[in-house]
TIPA-770853 format. One line per 5 residues: their letters; for each residue z, y, x of N, C-alpha, C. Coordinates in steps of 0.05 Angstrom, whole numbers. Atoms other than C-alpha are relative to their C-alpha. Layout:
# residues N
a	Z/Y/X/Z/Y/X/Z/Y/X ~ ...
//
This chain:
# residues 112
mlege	4/-9/27/2685/953/-984/19/24/-6 ~ -20/-21/6/2748/997/-985/-10/28/9 ~ 8/-26/-10/2719/1053/-943/-29/7/-7 ~ 28/-6/4/2644/1046/-954/-10/3/-28 ~ 11/1/28/2634/1032/-1028/18/14/-20
ltdpr	-18/-14/19/2694/1065/-1062/-2/29/7 ~ 4/-28/-5/2678/1138/-1069/22/18/-10 ~ -23/-15/9/2745/1160/-1097/11/17/23 ~ -10/-17/-22/2768/1220/-1055/29/-5/6 ~ -29/5/-5/2840/1197/-1062/4/-22/21
iapcy	-2/23/-19/2826/1136/-1018/-4/9/28 ~ 1/-7/-28/2843/1152/-946/-10/-24/16 ~ 8/22/-17/2818/1110/-887/22/-22/0 ~ -19/21/3/2852/1043/-897/-13/-27/6 ~ 10/26/-4/2846/969/-883/19/-21/-12
vtevv	-16/21/12/2871/904/-914/14/-15/23 ~ -15/15/-21/2926/871/-873/7/-28/-9 ~ -7/27/10/2943/812/-918/-7/-2/-30 ~ 4/6/28/2925/780/-984/17/-25/-7 ~ -18/22/8/2977/736/-1019/-9/-8/-28
lapgg	9/11/25/2949/692/-1074/24/-15/-13 ~ -22/14/15/2999/669/-1128/-8/-30/-2 ~ 5/29/2/3006/593/-1134/-20/-8/-21 ~ 19/8/21/2967/589/-1199/-28/13/4 ~ 26/-13/-6/2911/633/-1171/-8/22/-21
kscrv	7/-20/21/2915/682/-1230/5/29/10 ~ -5/-27/-11/2940/741/-1188/3/-1/30 ~ -4/-2/-29/2943/765/-1117/8/28/7 ~ -8/-26/-10/2975/821/-1078/-16/6/25 ~ 16/-9/-23/2931/859/-1029/16/21/14
fvave	-15/-20/-16/2970/894/-974/-20/16/16 ~ 19/-18/-12/2935/955/-947/16/19/18 ~ -12/-19/-18/2953/997/-886/-18/25/-1 ~ 14/-25/3/2934/1070/-893/4/17/25 ~ -2/-18/-23/2918/1117/-835/7/27/-11
gdeae	-8/-26/10/2958/1178/-856/29/0/-7 ~ -29/-3/7/3024/1203/-882/6/-12/-27 ~ -9/13/25/3063/1182/-943/-15/10/-24 ~ 15/-11/22/3026/1229/-990/-27/-13/-2 ~ 26/14/0/2960/1198/-969/2/-29/-8
eddtl	-4/27/9/2989/1129/-979/2/-2/-30 ~ -3/0/29/3009/1146/-1050/-27/5/-14 ~ 26/-6/12/2941/1177/-1065/-19/-24/2 ~ 17/23/-5/2905/1117/-1035/7/-23/-19 ~ -9/21/18/2947/1069/-1076/-10/6/-29
eglma	9/-7/27/2930/1107/-1140/-30/-5/-2 ~ 29/3/0/2856/1107/-1122/-8/-30/-1 ~ 6/29/0/2856/1032/-1107/7/-13/-26 ~ -7/12/26/2892/1015/-1171/-20/8/-21 ~ 21/-8/19/2841/1056/-1210/-26/-15/4
argfv	25/14/-6/2784/1019/-1175/2/-30/0 ~ -3/29/-2/2811/949/-1181/-19/-16/-18 ~ 20/13/17/2764/931/-1238/-26/-2/15 ~ 25/0/-15/2705/950/-1195/2/-20/23 ~ -4/18/-23/2734/912/-1135/-2/-29/-10
rsqir	1/28/11/2744/849/-1178/-29/-7/-7 ~ 28/7/8/2672/853/-1205/-17/-5/25 ~ 15/4/-25/2645/860/-1134/7/-27/13 ~ -8/26/-11/2686/800/-1110/-13/-22/-16 ~ 12/21/18/2661/759/-1170/-29/-2/7
ermgv	29/0/-6/2589/779/-1155/-6/-11/28 ~ 5/8/-28/2592/769/-1080/7/-29/6 ~ -9/28/-5/2630/703/-1081/-12/-20/-19 ~ 13/18/19/2594/674/-1141/21/-17/-14 ~ -20/15/14/2658/652/-1175/3/10/-28
rhvpe	-4/-8/28/2676/653/-1248/26/15/-4 ~ -27/-12/4/2749/672/-1241/8/15/26 ~ -11/-15/-22/2776/727/-1197/28/9/-8 ~ -28/-6/8/2852/738/-1196/4/30/-5 ~ -8/-28/4/2884/802/-1220/10/11/27
ltfqi	-7/-12/-26/2892/849/-1161/22/20/-3 ~ -21/-20/-2/2954/888/-1144/1/9/29 ~ 0/-11/-27/2952/934/-1084/28/10/7 ~ -25/-10/-11/3013/949/-1041/-5/12/27 ~ 2/-12/-26/3022/993/-981/15/-17/20
drsak	-12/16/-22/3036/954/-917/9/20/22 ~ -11/-18/-20/3082/995/-873/11/-14/25 ~ -11/16/-22/3097/940/-823/-8/11/27 ~ 9/-11/-26/3055/971/-767/16/25/7 ~ -15/-24/-5/3090/1038/-775/29/-6/6
mkgrm	-28/8/-5/3158/1004/-778/3/-12/28 ~ -1/12/-26/3142/964/-716/-1/22/22 ~ 1/-22/-19/3123/1027/-678/26/15/1 ~ -26/-15/1/3187/1062/-700/22/-17/13 ~ -20/17/-12/3229/1002/-680/-3/-1/31
eellg	5/0/-29/3196/999/-611/9/26/13 ~ -9/-26/-10/3209/1073/-602/30/1/2 ~ -29/0/0/3282/1065/-620/12/-18/21 ~ -9/18/-21/3291/1005/-575/-5/11/28 ~ 6/-13/-25/3257/1043/-518/20/21/7
raekr	-20/-21/-4/3305/1101/-527/27/-13/8 ~ -26/13/-5/3365/1054/-528/0/-12/29 ~ 2/11/-27/3340/1020/-464/3/22/21 ~ -3/-22/-18/3332/1087/-429/28/10/2 ~ -28/-9/0/3401/1108/-450/18/-19/15
kkkqa	-16/20/-14/3430/1043/-425/-4/1/30 ~ 5/-2/-29/3396/1050/-357/13/25/11 ~ -11/-25/-9/3419/1122/-352/31/-3/3 ~ -29/5/-1/3491/1102/-367/8/-18/23 ~ -6/18/-22/3488/1045/-317/-3/14/27
akage	4/-15/-25/3461/1092/-263/23/19/4 ~ -23/-18/-2/3516/1142/-279/25/-15/8 ~ -23/16/-7/3569/1088/-276/-1/-9/29 ~ 4/8/-28/3541/1065/-209/7/23/19 ~ -6/-22/-17/3548/1135/-180/30/6/1
tqppp	-29/-7/0/3621/1144/-201/18/-21/11 ~ -17/21/-11/3646/1077/-175/1/3/30 ~ -2/-3/-29/3673/1078/-105/-15/-23/14 ~ 15/21/-14/3633/1039/-53/19/-24/6 ~ -17/24/-5/3657/967/-41/12/1/28
vs	-14/0/-26/3707/958/15/-5/-27/13 ~ 5/25/-14/3690/906/68/22/-7/19
//
């Protein structure tokens, strides 16, 4: 529904990563990952918040329920953060191997 039926040009290609329903069922947070930079994330969030009434009505119609919780959209940056953390850990590992190799070259050979 996010990409196919919402025609707001502010909405970049995105997908829902998680939906957290409040205990009472009156509200829920919809986490959305956006393919793009921070400006596109902000624009997409604005577009989704503007379209939340339409999204709620579509959910109500498609699911055949009387009550649909209030929707709040949030950007999910966990995939980007994971990629960045893996990159940093990879760099640290390379640096560690390089230092170990350097230290191995400078040590004198073992005496037998």
